[in-house]
Structure formats: structure tokens, C-alpha cells
N, C-alpha and C positions, 0 to 999 in steps of 0.2 A: 447356738452362738453360730455365727459365720467365722471364716475363715479371713479376720481383720489384722489390719497392721499391726497390733500387738502378738497377736499367736503368731504370724509370722516372724517378728520379734523373737518371739520364746522357742522356736523347732529351730530358725536358723542359728541362735545362740546355740544349742542343744545339739546340733549334728556337726557343728565346728568343733566341741571338745569331743565329739563322738567319732567323728569319722574321717577328719581333715588329715590330711597325708595318707590316708587308706587309699590303697588301690582297688581297682574296679578289675575282678576277675572274669564277669560276666552280666549280660546285660539277658535280661528276659523282658517279653510281651505278652500276659496271660489272656490280656484283653486290649481290645482298640484303644480303650481310654488311660491305659495303665503302663508304666514302665518301672522293671524293679532292679536295681543296679544290687549284684551281689560282691560286697566288698569286703577285702582283708584287712585287718591291722593285726601286731605282732600277737599272736596269740590268740586270737578273737575274730568271727566274723560277723557282718551284719548284714542285713537286706532294707536299702533304701525302696521306700515304692513312693513312686512320684503319679498322681493320677490326675488328668486334665479333663476327666468327666464334667458334662455340664452342669450337674446337681451336687458333683462327691469331691471335687477338688480339693486336693490336697497332700503335703509332701510330709513324712516321717519314717522313722525305721518300725520294721515289721515282724511277727514272728508268724505270721501264715504261710503255711506252704499253698503256691496254686497250680492248677493245673496249666501247663503251655499247649501252645497248637504245635501239631506234628511240622507244619512248616511257619517259620516268621515270619510276621510282616517285613512289608520294605523296611518302612521306618527303622526298626527292631535292627534289621542287617545291616543300616546304615552308621545306628552307633554302636554297635559292634563292631563295626570295621574302624571306627573313629577313637573308642574309648574304651574296650575292652585291655587293660593293660596300664592304662592311663591313672595318673596318680591324682588326688585330690589335693590342690594347694590354696584352694581356700571357698568359704561358702558367706555369702554376706546379703542380707536386708538393701534394697534400692531404698533409701533413705525411708519415710513410712510405708511405702508401696507395699503391694501384696506383687511383689517380684521378689523370686531367689535367685542369685546367680552363682551358680558353681563352675569357680577354676580349674583348670586342669592342665596337666603337662602329660603331654603323649610321647613315645620315641619312636616315632614314625621315620622323623631322618636320626640314625644312628650315632651322627656327631655331636648332633643341637636338640636339645628337645623341644617339640611344637607344644604351642598355647593354644587348648580349646575353651569355649564358654559354653556352660548349657545354663540355658535361661529359661524358668520357670514362671509362667505369668499366672497367677491366682486371680484371674478374673470372670469369675462366675461363668456363665454357659459359653464366653469365649475362651476361657482359659487355653494353654497350648505349652506345649515347650520347643523349643528353639535350640538348635545349633550352631553358634556362631565362628567365625572366625575372627581372635578377639583383637588381631593386627590391623585387618584389613575392612572389619566390621561387617565380612560379608557373611550372609545367610547361606549355610550348607544344608539345609532342609527343618523340616517344623513335621509337627507331630498335625498340625492340620493347617494345609497352606490356604492361604487367602488368594486367589487368584484374580488378577484384573478385571475390574467393575464387580467385585463380591463386595465391595468395604468401599467408603469414601475417607477411611481413614491412612488406610495403609496399603501393601501388598506383600504377602508372605511365602515366597518361593525361593529354592537355592538360586545362588549366584546373584543378589539383588542384596542391597545395605540393607543392613537390619534397622527396623521401626519400631521403634516402642508401641506399644497400647497407647490410645489417647489417653491424657492425664487427666484427672478430674479437679478442676479451678477450683479450689481448697487450699488449706495452708498447712506445710506438713509440721503435725505439732511436735517435731523433733526438733524443730529450728526456733519453737518457744523460748525466748531466754528468760523473761522475767513476767513482773505482774503488768506493766506497762505496754509491755509490747501483745501479751494477753488479751488486756481491756481493749487495747485497739482494735486488734484484730475484727469480735465481739461487737466494740460500734462498731466498726464499717459493716458487718454482715447485718447487725441487728433492725433489720427490716423489714416489715408486713409477717414478723415471727412472734407468733405465740406464747409459747413457752420453752423454757432454760433447754431441753434437752432438744428440742427441734431447732434451736441457736449452735450446741454445739457439734451436732452431725451435719447442720448446713456450713459451719464454719473450717471445722480440720477432717485432715482427710481420713478416710477407713477407720472410724470409729465405730463400732458396732452399738447396735441399742442396747447389748448387756455392758459396755464400757461407759457409756452416757448414762446409764443409770446407777452403775458402780456410784463413776465422780458425783452424781450429785448424793444420793444416798450418805456417801462419807461425809460431804459438807453440808451433811443435817438440812436439808434444802428442801424445798417443795416443787418439786417437777414440774407443776403446771405456774409457777413460777416465772417472771420474763428477767430480762437480764438488769434491763433499767431498775428494776423496782428492789433490786442489790444494793444493800449499802457498803463499805469499803470493807467493813470486816468480814462481810458474807461473801464478797468476791474473794478476798484473800484467802479464801478459805476452799473456794471452788479451784483459786491456782494452784493452791499447795496440794489438793486432793489431786488435780489432773498431773501435773507433773510428778508426781512421786508413782501413780501410775503407767503413765507412758515413758517414764526413763528408769521404771522397774528394771532389773537387772540380776540373773544372779539368784535371785529367792522367788522363783516361779513355784507356783503352789497347785501342779495340776488337778485337776477337779472335774469328775462325770456330775452333772445335775439330774438325778433320781425325780422322774414323776411317781409319785407316791401311790393315788388310784390306778395309772395304766401299769407298774412298775416299767416305764420304760424310760432310756435314757433322752433327755430332751435338749441339753446345754453339754458342750464342753468348754472349760472355763481353764484358764491358765495362773490366775492367781485368785487369793482368798478374795472371798465376796462375805457382804455383809444381807445380799437379796436375799437368801434362799434361810430354810430350816436346814438345821444342822445334820439332821436325821436324811435330806435330802442329798448333801454331798458326799460324792465316793473319792477319796482320794487316792493318787498312783503315784509309783516311784518317780516316773516320768513324762515329761510328755509324747513322747512316742507313746509309750506303752496305754496313755488316756486314748491318745488319737487312736490308735490301732483296735482297742476296745469298741472305743464307740461307733466306728464307722466300720467295722467285723458284723457289730447287733444291727447298725443302719443296714448294709448290704446284704445281712441273712432277713431281713426283715421285707426289704426291697423285693428279694426274691422268692422270699414266700407268698408274698399280695401277690405279685405277676402271673407264680404259678395257679394260685389259686384263683383267679381271674380268670384264667386262660381254662382250665376245669371247670370250673361254672359255666362259663359260658357254653361250653362245649355239652356237659349234662343236663343245663336248661334248656337249650337246642333240642334233645333227647327227648325233653319230656311234654316237653311243647307240641313233639311229635305223637306222644303217647297221650297226651292230653285230649287230643284231636280224635285221634283211633276210638278212644274209649267212649266219647261224646258220639260220634256214627253206629260204634256198635251196640250202644243204649238205644240206641232209636232205631237198628235194626232188630234189634231182640223184641221191642215192642210191639215191632209189627207181625214180628213170626209169632209170637204170645196168641196172635188170633189161629192161629192152627186148629184149635180145637172147635170153633165155630163151622171150617171144613168138613170136619166128621161128623158134627152135628147135620149138616145141610146133606150131606150124603145119607146120610141113615133115616133123615124124614123123609126126602126124595125115595128110596126102596119103599119106602114103607106108603108112599102112597102113587108108588106108578098104575095104577087100575086108573087114576082117574086122568090120566095123560092119553090123548089120540096120537100124538106128534106134531110138531111144529111149532110148540109152544113157546113162547119166549122168558115165561115165568110162571110160578104156580104158586098159590098160598095155601099153605096146610098149617096142621093144630100142631104146635110145639108139645108133644108129651114132655119131654123133660120139665116143663114150666108148671109151678103149681096151679097156673091159672089156666092150664094149658090154651096156653095166646096163640094167636096166627101169625104166621111168619110167611115170608116171600121171598121166594129161591130164583136167585135168577138164572134163567138157560139160554143154552145155546140151542137154537134151534134147527139146527141141523144134526143134532144130535140124536138117539133115542133117551128114552130116562134113563137106562140102564146106564149109558153112557153117558152122560151127563152124572149119574152118582158114580162112577169111577174116576172121573174125572176131579169130584171133586175130594174123592178118596187118595188122589195120588196128589194133590196139592196140599194135602193133610201130613201123608207122610216126608216131601218135600220138606214142608214148611216144620216137622216134626225135630228133622234131622236137620236143619236148619238152627232151629232152638239149641239141639245140641250142643253142635259146634261152635255158634255165637256163645253161648252160655261159657263155655269152656276157652275162649279166644278172650273171652272179657275177663275171667279168672284170668288168665296169664297177664295181661295187659294190667289188669290193678298189681299184680304181684312186681310186675318190672316197675310202675310206678312208685311201689314201696319200696322196692330196691333202691331206686336212683336216688328217690328224698331223702333215704338213709345216706347214701355217698355222699350227697350235695351236704347234709350234717354234718358229716365226717370231715369235707373240705372245708367247712366255714369253722370247726373248731379244731382243725391243728395248727401247732403251733410251733413245729419244725420240719424244714424241711425233706427229712427224713421219713416222714408219714405221708406225705404231699407224695413221695416216690412211691409207697405200698399202696396208694392210692391209687397212681396214674398206672402200676403193674397190674395190680387190680381188674381196671377198666379197660385194659388192653387184652387180657386174659378174655375177658369177657366179648369183649368184640365193639366195645364202645368209643373205643378212642385209640387213635393210630398218631404214629410218630411221624414229624414232617421229615425225615430220612433215618435208614439207617444205622449212622453216628450215635443217633441222638438214642433210638433204641436197644443200641448195645451198651450207652451209658447207665438207661434207667435199669438196665436188665442186672446188670454188672452193680449198680446200687442198691438194687432190688434187695432188703434185709428187713425180716421183722423188729420194729423198734420194741423197746421195753414196754409194758403197759404200766398206767398209772400205779404209782406203790401208795395206800393210807394204811392207817392205825387207828382201829376202835377204840374207844374211852377202854374197854375190858380188856384192851391189848391184844385183839386179832387182828390179823393183816388183811388189808381188803384192797382188791386187786382192780383195775379199770381198765378195759379196750377202751382204742381211741380209735381204731377203725375197725371194718368188715375182715381184715387181714390180724388187724390183732386179738380182734373176738374169737374170731378161728381158733389161732393160735392157742389163745386164753383159756379156751371149756375145752378145745378136744385134747390138748398137751399138756396145758401147767397145771388144770385142775385135775384133782382126784376126786373117785366115786363119792365120797359123805363130805367132801365141800358144798357150800351151798353155792346153791347160781341164781343171778336175779338178774331183770328184765322191764322195763317198762312195758305194761300190756297196749300192743296194738299200736304204738308209738317209735318209731326208729330211736334207736339210741345205743349206749354201750354194752357190754356184757359184763356184768359184776361179778365175782368171785370172794368169797369168805374164806379164808382158807380154815382148815378144823387141824388142829393139831392132836395127837391120840385122839383120845374117847373123850374130847371134852363136850360138853353140851353149849351149845353158840345159845346165848342170851337175845331176849330181844331185843335190846338196847342194840346190842351191835346189829341186829338184823333190820332193825329199824335205819341204824346209820349207815347200811350198804345201802339201802333202798333208797335214801335219800341224796346221796353218790348217783344211783343209778336214774334216778330222776331228773337230776342236775346236769349230766351228761346224758341229758337226752333231748330230743326238738321240743319235749313239755316243760322246759325249764322253766318258763315265763309264767306256766299254769299254779291256780295256788292249791289245785289236789290231782296229783297224778297216781294213776294205780301201777302198783310193780308187782307183777309174779315173781315168787320165789318157790324153789323146791333143790332137793339134793341132785346134784351134776349126773351122777348114776340118770336122773330120768329125762336127762336132755340127748336128744338122734341127732344127727345130723344125714336127711334124707342123701340117697345117691345124685351126684349131679347136682345138687343143691347150691345155689349161688354161694359167694363168702358173704360170712354172717349169718345164712340162714337157717334156724334150726326148728326141731319141734320139739314138744316136752309137754306130762303128765302129769299127777297126781301134785299137783300147785297148789300156793296161799297165796291170796291178793293182801295187800296191803297199801293205802291212802297215805299218802306223806307229799308236803308241802316244801317243792325246792327253796333252800335256804342260803344264799351268796356266801352271807356272813358266817351261816354255820359250816360251809365247807370251807373258807378260808380258817376257820379256825383246827378244824381236821388236817388242814394243808401243817401247817404249822406244828402239829402235832408229829405229823408225818416226818418234819427236819428233826423233832426234838430225840423219836425215835433212832433216826440212821445217826 
């Protein structure tokens, strides 16, 4: 749901009850698009977050602790100068507009309080925060200045009169007094409009699609019906539900709407809704707690996706170079594999030196190594003797043989690098937390594959780099199964957490997670638990979409990490292989079993 007029109304009412008459103790700006006011009320403190981000604009109380830059931005310094110590005298919404006005009293003049007005404009990508002198209407400053020529609607710079954002040519729903006025507005707008939902959206100010749909559903009307097709009773039902929702006051029911398939929040709503299933609706005690949860998750998801995109792009560029390198190495290796031909020619030439008189460009000899004793033509350098030509061929053989050995070694290393990087790429795709990506980033930095853009980022990454916990599951037989989520976790899980008698599993020749079955005391781990762990190993691997995945398993004692091996790389012996089908439905079942155990 967008931050529509009703949501602004709900949050404004809640903020009025909570922080009105509070004093601003401190002003912080953790992000270029975000201001946090620390507000003190008798016996308690609050943090008011105002975000004028183009896609994440909102206002609410927050419980998040955010890092602030060492040097505050200029706008933050201006707000500190004018507002620290100020008392909030009122918070109000401008009609049904997405504009919040925060009235303040400061004591810049000891004898007489000075009034200030903070105007928050929630206008999508043009959202802004403006500090105004309410007596003169002069702009003191704005978070986003609008310079002359940047907009045909208004300028927004210090020392000029404040001009509000351009208003939409729609009716304020709060000013609709009765059914007659409601009907007249819709009659006037009912031109070339095919559906009732479209008509409501075009007629009234700041009605989100959620509100429009809710009004129609509560009225038990078809969304596709037109206004002209409604009888008097239907119009009356529509008006009744319209005014009940729009004029809602003090009976807010903040809820997040859960996407049951993706397990993510897809909507935030301030009232009870009949549009969604009950299991989709997650209630919250306050509007602010609901918004704080929704936007914290959304912000975390955006940062996660941005970090994934950055790392994925970097790894794919490196992989592209390695794929090209492998193609060239394979081509050179194929050419070098002809080394035996030089040796053969040299030996046959030595055996036929008696036929040469000097100056020949070629010689025809019998190839004694072929069953048919076939004839072979050997090209010669006429300026060299027969024995010198033979020596030249042996030198080419030795060089080709040496090249063959080097190329074979280089090709093996190149393939190992690509296998490693493909495994890292899989870990990036599967990461669900910023902490996991920080681990991967630190690993890539240590391996020389990635460089931070500046020293501050590098120090931040190193500071935040700590091993997150592996995934934990329980088999039906009651055994704990641990699954690593990236190379750092895989190393930590296998080399630090696992005991010698625990069972270790990994997909055969497929990038994926290390999996450990914890063996308690001298218990025998049943085949059913091994199969469950193998399914998890297959699911948390690049073979997830296959019908049959080979998974090797052995006791941890048989797993070794070679000296200087890359993170997550191990060797093992005395293993068995089981073939399983990664089953997402089964994995979800074992996940719920995990929750029951905890």
C-alpha cells in the first residue's frame, strides 16, 4: 500500500497523542534522505523518523538504531540550530493531502518563544522536508532544494515564500458531507470511465488502490460495475462505507499483509480489511510499530539485493575472464598434445640417416610403429644435416612436452578457480541476510577477488565480518542437522563445530553447502536421517532443480582441508554416495519441525 491520505491521517493522529508537547533533544541524519528527531516526554523518549526517500518516503516512530556520519550534513546542522530544544505544539495533516505539518516553539529569543513550522511532503519521488517561518511564510531551508528552472511549478530555496507542491485536481474526501454531494461529484466525473474503482480513484484525493477496493468490497459491489448501473440502495451502501473508512478516527487496526508464498510483507494497512485471508494479516499494537517493521524489512531487502547485485556482477566478470582463459588453454593443450609426433619423426629420421645425401627438403620413410609399416613424409630444413634435423625435432618434442605439462597444470588451476567462483556465486544467490554477504565479501577480499571502493568501506566490512550461525534442522529421528550457508560457514562448521564421529555430507562435484549430522554419544545414525540430511545437502546446492542428485557422506574424521586451500574446499575419502531428489515441500516440512524443536 502507498502512503495514502488515510495512512497519513492515522500516523498523524498517533504522533499527536504520543509526542505532542515533547521536546526535541537531538537531530540526526543517518542518511541523505532521512532525518531522526530524538524527542523527550516526561519519563520516556521517542525517535521520530522522517524519510523523504523517492521510493521509501514515510513518517513514524522508530526503534531502530542507525549509524550516523562523523560529519553531519548541512541540512542536519540547520535543523539542529533551529529545532534542538524546541517543543512540538501540534502535528496535523493538511486536509486529506499527504502533507504533515509539525508546529514548534523554540526559545531563540529568551523573552518570547519563536514559532517554526516543519512541513513534510510525502509526494512520491518528489518527497521533501521543508523548514518554514510560519509568520512570514519564508523558507529557511529544504532537504531537497528546487532551484530556478528545475520545476515549472515552484522554487524551493532559502529566503523565498513557501509554495506548496501542486495540488491534484481531485476532491478532498473529508469535505464530502452527504450522499447528495457524493453522488454529484461522481456524476460530474463519470465520463469515459469504465469501472467503479477507476471512478473513485479519479474523483477523490489520495485514495490508494487498497482503499478503493476495500470500499467496494465492503459495499458488496462488483469492481467492474459502473456508477450509472448502481441503484439507489447500492449507491447508499457505497457512500456509507466510503465515509466510514475516510472518517475513521481512533479505531485504527494496523496490520501487515503477508505474502504466504514468498513469506514477505506486501502491504501495510491501518484498518481492518476483508480483502485478505486471516492468516495473511499480522496485527501490530501501533501504526508506528507496523511501519517500522515493514520498512525495516524492506530496507534490509533492498540493501541485500543491492549487495547481491554488486557482488554477483563482480564475480561474473571474473568468471567471464576464466571461461575465456580455459577456452584458450584447451586449444593450446590440444596443439601441444602433438608432441609425440615430433619424437616419432626424430626417431624415424635417425633410423634413415643413411638415405640422406644433404640438402633434401623432405624424406619418405617407413613408419615402423604402425602395423602396416606405412609410409610417412618428414619435412626437413635443407640447410641442416640429417642428425641436426633430428635434434631439432627432439627439441620441439621436449618443448611441447614441457608446455603440455604446464598447460595441464594451468588448466586444472583455472577449472578449480571457476568451480570455486561458481560456488561463491551460488552462495550469493542463496544469501538471505546481510551478514552472510559480508562474510562472502570478506572472503573475496582475502582471496584477492574483490576490492572495497574506499578504506572506510573496508574497515566497516572487516568490523562487521563475523561468522553467522549455520542453518539448524532436526531429523524425524531427533538428530540435529547443521547446514552451512557459504564458504566461511562451511569451513567453520566442518573444521570447528563438527566432531570426528559426526556425519559429513556434500553433493558430489556440485557447489553447495557442507552438512553435518550431530552424533550424540554412541548412538547409531539411522539411514532415514542420512537420507534427510542428503536431501538438505542437495536442496542447498546448485543441483536443487535436478531430479536426482548424488550426495557423498562419510564421518568427519575422513574430511581434511589441504594446506592453503580456498575457503570451503576440502578433500575426503572412505565415503559412500546416495542419490536423492531435492524436495522443496519436504524441506519446508523439516523447517517447521525445526521450529517445533526450538
